[in-house]
C-alpha positions in Angstrom: 53.6 -31.8 -115.3 56.6 -33.9 -116.8 55.9 -36.1 -120.0 57.3 -39.7 -119.7 59.9 -40.4 -122.3 58.6 -42.7 -125.1 60.8 -45.9 -125.1 61.2 -49.0 -127.4 59.6 -51.4 -124.9 56.9 -53.6 -126.3 53.7 -54.1 -124.6 55.0 -57.6 -123.8 58.0 -56.2 -122.1 56.0 -53.7 -119.8 53.5 -56.7 -118.9 56.6 -59.0 -117.9 57.9 -56.2 -115.7 54.5 -55.4 -114.1 54.5 -59.2 -113.5 51.2 -59.6 -115.2 52.1 -61.0 -118.6 51.1 -64.8 -117.7 47.7 -63.6 -116.3 47.0 -61.4 -119.3 47.9 -64.0 -121.7 45.8 -66.7 -120.0 42.8 -64.3 -119.8 43.1 -63.5 -123.8 43.4 -67.2 -124.6 40.3 -68.0 -122.6 38.2 -65.1 -124.0 39.3 -66.4 -127.5 38.2 -70.0 -126.7 34.9 -69.0 -125.1 34.2 -66.6 -128.2 35.0 -69.6 -130.4 32.7 -72.0 -128.5 29.6 -69.3 -128.4 30.2 -69.0 -132.0 29.8 -72.7 -132.6 26.8 -73.0 -130.5 25.2 -70.2 -132.4 26.1 -72.2 -135.8 24.4 -75.4 -134.3 21.4 -73.6 -132.8 22.2 -74.7 -129.2 21.4 -72.7 -126.1 23.1 -72.7 -123.0 20.5 -75.0 -121.4 20.8 -77.6 -124.3 24.5 -77.5 -123.8 24.1 -78.2 -120.5 21.9 -81.1 -120.9 24.4 -82.6 -123.4 27.2 -82.1 -120.9 25.0 -83.7 -118.0 25.6 -80.3 -116.0 24.0 -77.2 -114.8 23.1 -73.9 -116.9 25.4 -72.3 -114.2 28.3 -74.6 -114.9 28.1 -73.7 -118.7 28.0 -70.1 -117.8 31.4 -70.6 -116.0 32.8 -72.6 -119.1 31.9 -69.7 -121.3 32.8 -66.8 -118.9 35.9 -65.3 -120.7 37.6 -64.1 -117.4 36.9 -67.6 -115.4 40.3 -69.1 -116.4 39.9 -71.8 -113.6 38.1 -74.2 -115.7 39.7 -77.6 -116.0 41.2 -78.8 -119.2 39.3 -82.0 -118.8 35.9 -79.6 -118.9 36.9 -77.6 -121.9 37.6 -80.8 -124.0 34.2 -82.3 -122.9 32.7 -79.1 -124.2 34.4 -78.5 -127.4 33.6 -82.5 -128.2 30.1 -81.9 -127.3 30.2 -79.0 -129.9 31.3 -81.4 -132.5 34.9 -80.2 -132.5 38.3 -81.0 -131.5 40.8 -78.9 -129.6 44.3 -78.4 -130.7 47.1 -77.5 -127.9 50.3 -76.6 -129.0 53.4 -75.5 -127.1 55.3 -72.4 -128.4 
Protein backbone atom coordinates (compact mmCIF):
# COMPACT_ATOMS: atom_id res chain seq x y z
CA UNK A 1 0.00 0.00 0.00
CA UNK A 2 1.39 3.39 -0.97
CA UNK A 3 1.26 6.28 1.46
CA UNK A 4 0.06 9.69 0.40
CA UNK A 5 2.64 12.40 0.65
CA UNK A 6 1.80 15.03 3.25
CA UNK A 7 1.44 18.43 1.65
CA UNK A 8 1.24 21.95 2.98
CA UNK A 9 -2.38 22.27 1.86
CA UNK A 10 -4.76 23.60 4.46
CA UNK A 11 -8.12 22.07 5.24
CA UNK A 12 -9.70 25.08 3.56
CA UNK A 13 -7.69 24.35 0.39
CA UNK A 14 -8.83 20.74 0.38
CA UNK A 15 -12.48 21.63 0.94
CA UNK A 16 -12.30 24.25 -1.80
CA UNK A 17 -10.75 21.71 -4.22
CA UNK A 18 -13.54 19.26 -3.38
CA UNK A 19 -16.12 21.98 -4.03
CA UNK A 20 -17.63 21.77 -0.56
CA UNK A 21 -16.06 24.72 1.27
CA UNK A 22 -19.16 26.90 1.09
CA UNK A 23 -21.49 24.14 2.33
CA UNK A 24 -19.16 23.22 5.20
CA UNK A 25 -18.89 26.88 6.20
CA UNK A 26 -22.69 27.27 6.06
CA UNK A 27 -23.16 24.16 8.21
CA UNK A 28 -20.63 25.33 10.80
CA UNK A 29 -22.21 28.77 11.06
CA UNK A 30 -25.72 27.34 11.46
CA UNK A 31 -24.47 24.91 14.12
CA UNK A 32 -22.89 27.75 16.10
CA UNK A 33 -26.04 29.86 15.79
CA UNK A 34 -28.29 26.99 16.86
CA UNK A 35 -26.06 26.27 19.88
CA UNK A 36 -26.13 29.93 20.89
CA UNK A 37 -29.93 30.05 20.63
CA UNK A 38 -30.28 26.85 22.69
CA UNK A 39 -27.89 28.25 25.29
CA UNK A 40 -29.98 31.44 25.53
CA UNK A 41 -33.18 29.40 25.82
CA UNK A 42 -31.65 27.46 28.71
CA UNK A 43 -30.54 30.67 30.45
CA UNK A 44 -34.05 32.07 30.17
CA UNK A 45 -35.75 28.79 31.11
CA UNK A 46 -37.58 28.61 27.77
CA UNK A 47 -38.79 25.39 26.23
CA UNK A 48 -39.24 24.82 22.51
CA UNK A 49 -43.00 24.93 23.06
CA UNK A 50 -42.86 28.29 24.85
CA UNK A 51 -40.60 29.73 22.15
CA UNK A 52 -43.03 28.47 19.52
CA UNK A 53 -45.90 30.28 21.28
CA UNK A 54 -43.85 33.49 21.43
CA UNK A 55 -43.06 33.22 17.72
CA UNK A 56 -46.68 32.28 16.87
CA UNK A 57 -45.49 29.14 15.14
CA UNK A 58 -45.33 25.39 15.69
CA UNK A 59 -42.96 23.38 17.80
CA UNK A 60 -41.90 21.60 14.59
CA UNK A 61 -40.84 24.95 13.11
CA UNK A 62 -38.78 25.70 16.23
CA UNK A 63 -37.13 22.30 15.79
CA UNK A 64 -36.20 23.30 12.23
CA UNK A 65 -34.85 26.66 13.41
CA UNK A 66 -32.70 24.96 16.04
CA UNK A 67 -31.59 22.09 13.80
CA UNK A 68 -27.88 22.72 13.15
CA UNK A 69 -28.10 20.84 9.83
CA UNK A 70 -30.99 22.93 8.49
CA UNK A 71 -29.37 25.81 6.62
CA UNK A 72 -32.55 26.76 4.75
CA UNK A 73 -34.12 28.76 7.58
CA UNK A 74 -34.76 32.29 6.36
CA UNK A 75 -32.92 35.29 7.72
CA UNK A 76 -36.27 36.78 8.76
CA UNK A 77 -37.04 33.68 10.84
CA UNK A 78 -33.60 33.78 12.46
CA UNK A 79 -33.95 37.49 13.29
CA UNK A 80 -37.42 36.91 14.80
CA UNK A 81 -36.14 34.01 16.89
CA UNK A 82 -33.14 35.92 18.16
CA UNK A 83 -35.37 38.89 19.01
CA UNK A 84 -37.77 36.58 20.89
CA UNK A 85 -34.75 35.48 22.93
CA UNK A 86 -34.06 39.11 23.82
CA UNK A 87 -30.94 39.31 21.70
CA UNK A 88 -29.76 40.98 18.51
CA UNK A 89 -28.06 39.33 15.57
CA UNK A 90 -24.99 41.04 14.16
CA UNK A 91 -23.98 40.12 10.64
CA UNK A 92 -20.65 41.02 9.08
CA UNK A 93 -19.12 40.69 5.66
CA UNK A 94 -15.55 39.47 5.91
